[in-house]
C-alpha positions as CSV (number, residue, x, y, z in Angstrom):
1,M,-12.8,4.1,10.7
2,I,-10.3,1.8,8.9
3,I,-7.9,2.7,6.1
4,V,-7.8,0.0,3.3
5,S,-5.7,-0.5,0.3
6,A,-7.8,0.8,-2.6
7,C,-6.9,-2.2,-4.8
8,L,-8.4,-4.5,-2.2
9,A,-11.7,-2.4,-2.4
10,G,-11.9,-3.1,-6.1
11,V,-10.3,0.1,-7.4
12,K,-8.2,-0.5,-10.5
13,C,-5.1,1.2,-9.1
14,R,-2.4,-1.6,-9.2
15,Y,0.7,-1.0,-11.1
16,D,-0.8,-2.9,-14.0
17,G,-4.2,-1.1,-13.9
18,K,-5.9,-4.0,-12.3
19,D,-7.3,-4.6,-8.8
20,N,-7.0,-7.1,-6.0
21,A,-10.6,-7.1,-5.0
22,N,-11.4,-8.7,-1.7
23,H,-15.1,-9.2,-0.9
24,K,-14.7,-8.5,2.8
25,V,-12.8,-5.2,2.2
26,M,-15.4,-4.2,-0.4
27,K,-18.2,-4.8,2.0
28,M,-16.4,-2.6,4.7
29,V,-16.2,0.2,2.2
30,E,-19.9,-0.2,1.2
31,R,-20.9,-0.1,4.9
32,G,-19.0,3.2,5.3
33,I,-16.5,1.9,7.9
34,A,-13.4,1.9,5.6
35,I,-11.7,4.5,3.5
36,P,-9.9,3.2,0.3
37,I,-6.5,4.8,-0.4
38,C,-3.7,4.1,-2.9
39,P,-0.4,5.5,-1.6
40,E,1.3,5.2,-5.0
41,Q,-1.4,7.4,-6.6
42,L,-1.4,9.8,-3.6
43,G,2.4,10.1,-4.2
44,G,1.8,11.2,-7.8
45,L,2.5,8.0,-9.7
46,Q,0.1,7.1,-12.5
47,T,-1.8,4.0,-13.2
48,P,-0.7,1.9,-14.9
49,R,2.9,2.3,-13.9
50,V,6.2,0.5,-14.1
51,P,6.3,-2.0,-11.2
52,A,8.6,-1.0,-8.3
53,E,10.3,-2.8,-5.4
54,I,12.3,-1.8,-2.3
55,C,16.0,-2.1,-3.0
56,E,17.9,-1.6,0.2
57,D,17.1,2.0,1.2
58,K,15.3,3.1,-1.9
59,I,12.5,2.1,-4.2
60,L,13.4,1.4,-7.8
61,N,11.0,0.6,-10.6
62,K,11.8,-2.2,-13.1
63,K,13.5,0.3,-15.4
64,G,15.9,1.3,-12.6
65,E,14.3,4.7,-12.0
66,N,14.3,5.9,-8.4
67,V,10.7,6.5,-7.2
68,T,11.4,6.7,-3.5
69,S,10.2,10.3,-3.2
70,Q,6.7,9.4,-4.6
71,F,6.4,6.5,-2.3
72,K,7.4,8.6,0.7
73,K,4.9,11.3,-0.3
74,G,2.2,8.7,-0.7
75,A,2.9,7.2,2.8
76,K,2.8,10.7,4.4
77,E,-0.5,11.5,2.6
78,T,-2.0,8.2,3.7
79,L,-1.0,8.9,7.3
80,R,-2.6,12.3,7.0
81,I,-5.9,10.8,5.8
82,A,-5.8,8.2,8.6
83,E,-5.2,10.9,11.2
84,L,-8.0,13.1,9.8
85,A,-10.4,10.2,9.9
86,N,-9.3,9.0,13.3
87,C,-8.3,5.6,11.9
88,H,-6.6,3.2,14.3
89,K,-6.5,0.2,11.9
90,A,-5.4,-0.4,8.3
91,I,-5.9,-3.4,6.0
92,L,-3.1,-3.3,3.5
93,K,-2.1,-5.3,0.4
94,Q,0.6,-7.8,1.2
95,N,4.0,-7.8,-0.6
96,S,3.6,-4.2,-1.9
97,P,6.5,-1.7,-1.6
98,S,4.0,0.7,0.0
99,C,1.5,-1.6,1.8
100,G,3.4,-4.8,2.4
101,Y,3.4,-5.8,6.1
102,G,5.7,-8.6,7.1
103,K,6.4,-9.6,3.5
104,I,7.6,-7.7,0.5
105,Y,9.3,-8.4,-2.9
106,D,13.1,-8.6,-2.5
107,G,14.0,-5.8,-5.0
108,S,15.2,-8.2,-7.8
109,H,11.9,-8.0,-9.8
110,T,11.9,-11.8,-9.9
111,G,8.9,-12.4,-7.7
112,R,10.9,-13.5,-4.7
113,I,9.4,-12.6,-1.3
114,I,11.3,-11.7,1.8
115,A,10.5,-10.4,5.3
116,G,10.0,-6.7,5.4
117,M,7.6,-3.7,5.3
118,G,6.5,-1.3,2.7
119,L,6.9,2.4,3.3
120,T,3.3,3.2,4.1
121,A,2.9,0.1,6.4
122,K,6.0,1.1,8.2
123,L,4.9,4.7,8.8
124,L,1.4,3.8,9.9
125,S,2.8,1.1,12.2
126,Q,5.3,3.6,13.8
127,K,2.3,5.9,14.5
128,G,0.5,3.2,16.4
129,I,-2.0,2.2,13.7
130,I,-2.7,-1.6,13.8
131,I,-1.9,-3.2,10.4
132,L,-3.6,-6.2,9.0
133,T,-3.3,-7.7,5.5
134,E,-5.8,-9.4,3.3
135,E,-4.3,-12.6,4.5
136,D,-5.5,-11.8,8.0
137,L,-9.2,-11.6,6.9
């Protein structure tokens, strides 16, 4: 079984209420080999929501509100689901403060990309789950 970012599976759970539908990921879910998850929603954030980015050691939304605890909760819940379903691989949405793997937004809310990992990607990776992004498909 594979964990996938729900937005890649066509679920309208992005911060702006839209999706990042990826045909290959959608087919994996349809075939029953992938489980869609949204760490932000699992952490208690609503959709739509104010966009957030990693700023040093915390996650701040564009209004300056600290949403780190919700992102941490979502990462832990995602890991729990992955462990329950015996998932050893995840396909996550690049650049996200939750799911970004190798690239994330820089925290300035200007669209600038830097090297880094989102909280969920980091936690799953630390637990030995292989991380891919939609760019790897």
